[in-house]
N, C-alpha and C positions, 0 to 999 in steps of 0.2 A: 584402456586406462584414461584416455583423454576425453572420451565421450561422456562418461558420468560426471566429470567435472564441469563440462559445458552445461549439462542438464541442471546440475545443482546451482550453477551461477545464474542461469535464467530463472530458475525457480525462486531463488532468493531475491532476485530483482523484482519478480512479479509480486512476491509477498510484500516487499518494501513499498512498491508503488500502490498496492491495494491498501496497505496500512496508512499511507499518506492520504489517499483519497478518503478513507474512512474518517481520519482525523479532521480533514478539511470539511467534510460533510457534517460532522457533529458540531464543529465550530459554527458553521453557517446556520444550522438548526438552532443552536443556542442563541445566536445573535438575533434570529428572526423571532424566536419566542419571547425574548426579553424585551424587545422593542415593539 
């Protein structure tokens, strides 16, 4: 019962960080293309 919770927590963390990286990359792309 404890193992799936750990996997779920790690998976949500990975999703969260990949989402932040995606946002940061899009912001950098927008900044580069505008200037």
